[in-house]
C-alpha positions in Angstrom: 30.3 -186.7 34.5 32.2 -185.9 37.7 35.6 -184.2 37.3 38.5 -185.2 39.5 39.4 -183.0 42.4 42.2 -180.4 42.2 44.3 -182.6 44.5 44.0 -185.6 42.1 44.9 -183.4 39.2 48.1 -182.1 41.0 49.1 -185.6 41.9 48.7 -186.7 38.3 50.6 -183.7 37.1 53.5 -184.3 39.5 53.7 -188.0 38.3 53.6 -186.8 34.7 56.4 -184.3 35.3 58.5 -187.0 37.0 57.9 -189.3 34.0 58.8 -186.6 31.5 62.1 -185.9 33.3 62.8 -189.5 33.9 62.4 -190.4 30.2 64.6 -187.4 29.3 67.3 -188.6 31.7 67.1 -192.1 30.3 67.3 -190.8 26.7 70.2 -188.5 27.3 72.2 -191.3 29.1 71.4 -193.7 26.3 72.7 -191.2 23.7 75.9 -190.7 25.7 76.2 -194.5 25.9 75.8 -194.8 22.2 78.5 -192.1 21.6 81.0 -194.2 23.6 80.1 -197.3 21.8 79.1 -196.4 18.2 77.6 -199.0 15.9 80.3 -198.6 13.3 82.8 -200.4 15.5 80.9 -203.7 15.1 79.8 -203.4 11.5 81.1 -203.2 8.0 79.2 -200.0 7.5 76.3 -201.2 5.4 74.9 -204.0 7.6 75.4 -203.5 11.3 75.4 -206.7 13.3 73.0 -205.5 16.1 73.2 -208.8 18.0 77.0 -208.3 18.4 76.5 -204.6 19.1 73.9 -205.2 21.9 76.0 -208.0 23.4 78.7 -205.5 24.4 78.8 -205.8 28.2 79.9 -202.1 28.7 77.0 -200.9 26.5 74.5 -203.1 28.4 75.9 -201.9 31.8 75.4 -198.3 30.6 71.8 -199.1 29.7 71.2 -200.6 33.1 72.6 -197.5 34.8 70.6 -195.2 32.6 67.2 -196.9 33.2 67.9 -197.2 36.9 68.9 -193.5 37.2 66.1 -192.2 35.1 63.5 -194.2 37.0 65.0 -193.2 40.4 64.8 -189.5 39.4 61.3 -189.8 37.9 59.8 -191.0 41.2 62.0 -188.7 43.3 60.9 -185.6 41.3 57.2 -186.6 41.5 57.5 -186.9 45.3 59.5 -183.7 45.5 56.9 -181.7 43.6 53.9 -183.2 45.5 55.0 -184.3 49.0 51.6 -185.9 49.7 52.2 -188.7 47.2 52.2 -192.2 48.6 54.4 -195.1 47.5 51.7 -196.0 45.0 52.9 -193.1 42.9 56.4 -194.7 42.7 54.8 -198.0 41.7 52.8 -196.2 39.0 55.9 -194.3 37.8 58.0 -197.5 37.7 55.3 -199.4 36.0 54.9 -196.8 33.2 58.6 -196.7 32.6 58.8 -200.5 32.7 56.1 -200.7 29.9 58.2 -198.2 27.9 61.3 -200.3 28.5 59.5 -203.4 27.3 58.8 -201.7 24.0 62.5 -201.0 23.7 63.3 -204.7 24.5 60.8 -206.0 21.9 62.1 -203.6 19.3 65.8 -204.5 19.7 67.9 -207.7 19.8 69.2 -207.6 23.3 70.8 -210.6 25.0 68.5 -212.8 27.0 69.9 -211.7 30.4 69.1 -208.0 29.5 65.5 -208.9 28.7 65.2 -210.6 32.0 67.0 -208.2 34.3 66.0 -204.8 32.8 62.3 -205.1 33.7 63.2 -206.1 37.2 65.1 -202.8 37.9 62.3 -200.3 37.3 60.1 -200.8 40.4 63.0 -201.0 42.9 64.6 -197.9 41.4 61.3 -196.0 41.6 60.7 -197.0 45.2 64.3 -196.0 46.1 63.7 -192.6 44.6 60.5 -192.2 46.4 62.0 -193.3 49.7 65.0 -191.0 49.3 62.9 -187.9 49.0 60.4 -189.1 51.6 63.3 -189.5 54.1 64.6 -186.0 53.2 61.1 -184.5 53.7 60.5 -186.2 57.0 63.9 -185.0 58.4 62.9 -181.4 57.4 59.7 -181.6 59.5 
């Protein structure tokens, strides 16, 4: 069995670090969003009405901002750690986060527009993060 090269391992590690930090950013921003819009405001305490809760436009906007920001920084950090990464690393990063986001969509009762728009935000956000750091690194050279 042939082992991957050291370069491949470092590229994988940088993408992994970006994913870890991106997921952490998304999670922290989700928690802040949930603190601003607690479930108790739309429920009688015992049986929360999650469809009403997740249809709050401000909550959904916060979720859009959180997933875009986390994905942006995930790809940006991966590129920052390993400058040799290509745009495929951003596509991989965005795809992995999109798959995780699809699990969230399936597990919750979001409005239809959220289930359509949210998966479409991951790849552009990751590519923007990659391009942002790529432009900074090229200006430095």
